[in-house]
C-alpha positions in Angstrom: 17.7 -14.8 -18.0 18.3 -12.7 -21.1 21.7 -11.7 -22.6 23.2 -8.4 -21.5 22.6 -5.4 -23.7 26.3 -5.0 -24.6 26.7 -8.4 -26.1 25.5 -9.1 -29.7 22.5 -11.4 -30.0 21.8 -14.0 -32.6 19.9 -11.5 -34.7 21.8 -10.6 -37.9 21.0 -7.6 -40.1 19.1 -8.4 -43.2 21.0 -7.9 -46.5 18.5 -6.4 -48.9 19.5 -6.8 -52.5 17.0 -5.2 -54.9 17.6 -4.1 -58.4 17.8 -0.5 -59.5 14.9 -1.0 -61.9 12.7 -2.3 -59.0 13.7 0.6 -56.8 12.9 3.1 -59.6 9.6 1.4 -60.2 8.7 1.5 -56.5 9.5 5.2 -56.2 7.6 6.0 -59.4 4.5 4.3 -58.2 4.8 6.0 -54.8 5.1 9.4 -56.4 1.9 8.7 -58.4 0.2 7.4 -55.3 -1.0 4.0 -56.7 0.4 1.1 -54.8 -0.9 -2.3 -53.8 -0.3 -3.5 -50.3 1.2 -6.8 -51.4 3.7 -5.0 -53.6 4.6 -2.6 -50.8 5.3 -5.5 -48.5 7.6 -7.1 -51.2 9.5 -3.8 -51.5 9.9 -3.5 -47.8 11.4 -7.0 -47.7 13.7 -6.6 -50.7 14.7 -3.0 -51.3 17.5 -1.1 -49.5 16.1 2.1 -47.8 19.2 4.1 -48.7 18.6 3.3 -52.4 15.0 4.3 -52.1 15.9 7.7 -50.6 18.6 8.4 -53.2 16.3 7.5 -56.1 13.4 9.4 -54.5 15.5 12.6 -54.2 16.6 12.2 -57.9 13.0 11.7 -59.0 11.7 14.7 -57.1 14.5 16.8 -58.6 13.7 15.6 -62.1 10.0 16.3 -61.5 10.6 19.9 -60.3 13.0 20.5 -63.2 10.4 19.1 -65.6 7.7 21.4 -64.2 10.0 24.4 -64.4 10.8 23.6 -68.0 7.1 23.1 -68.9 6.2 26.4 -67.4 9.0 28.2 -69.2 8.0 26.5 -72.5 4.3 27.6 -72.0 5.1 31.2 -71.0 
């Protein structure tokens, strides 16, 4: 018989400890659209999803600001 739903099981949450540089690299490769499947699996195992979201939002903001600056410089 299985354990009741209200009791914690033996499954513990995984502590993902990835470096900031690795997170930035993963987000940059994802924005470009070039990514190996094996590297993606390593990132899934090692990187914290919250860090990826924060770095992704910062990267998109910087990309948009860079494009706006480029357009203003050209025009």
